N, C-alpha and C positions, 0 to 999 in steps of 0.2 A: 416720626418714624411709626411704619403700619408693619401690621403683621405676613405682610407679601415680605415684606424689607428684611425684616427680622428674620426670617426664615430664609430667603436668598445669601444673607451674609453668615449666618450659620452655618448654611451649604461650602461657604467659600472658607469659610474659616477649617472647615473639616481637607479638604482638598489636600492629596500630596504637592509638594510643591514640586519634589527632585523626587523621582525614581530612581534604584540602583539602576546604571546602565549593565546591560546585558555581554558576557563574554562575546568574544568575537567567538564568529563561523568558522569553525575546523573540519575539512571534510573527515571523513571516515579514513583510515591509510586504504589505499586498495588491495585488493585480496589477489593470493599471486593465483588463486585459480577462480572464477568471480563465478564460472558454473555452478562450485559448488560451495559457494558461500551464496548464491541466490537458492540453493535447491535448501543447503540449512535453513535458511530465512524462512523461505513455503511451509516450510515442513512443523518449524515451529509454530504454527497458526495454521496446522492439522491442511495443509492443502497436500495434495499427494501430486506427487514427483520422478517423472521418470525421465531419465539420460538416453537419447537414441541413438545411436551411432552415426543413423542417415536421414532423410527424410523420407525413403518408399519404407521406412517403421511407423509414420503414424500413425494411418490406418489399424495397422495392426496392434497399435496402442489404445489406439481410441473403440476399437473392436474389444478386447480385453475390457477397457475401464465400464464398459457401457453391462458388460455381462459378468462383470463382476458386481455389480450394484443393480442386475435385472429392472436394467433400461431395455427402453426399445433402440436397436443398429437404425438409429436417426438419428442424425446433425443437420444440421444450418451451417451452409460458409458462404460467408461474402461472395458474388461472383468477381472481385478481384483479389479473392486471397490469394496469396504465395504460397502458399507452406505446403501445399498438393505438388 
């Protein structure tokens, strides 16, 4: 045997022959209120969440957010945006 074969045989000997099979995926149970569940998870990662009653409140909510962060009142919306 040569050095190359020795190295490859050592690597092969250390290889894991079989790994522990992971548990089957089970999705989380559906939340009673998916909007509240999303808001809670988003808030946990420091996202700001504001739940609005209807789409007409969106412009004012955006303006309030920008004003609160002292940002210019300018946003860019995709031409096919359906939120407005």
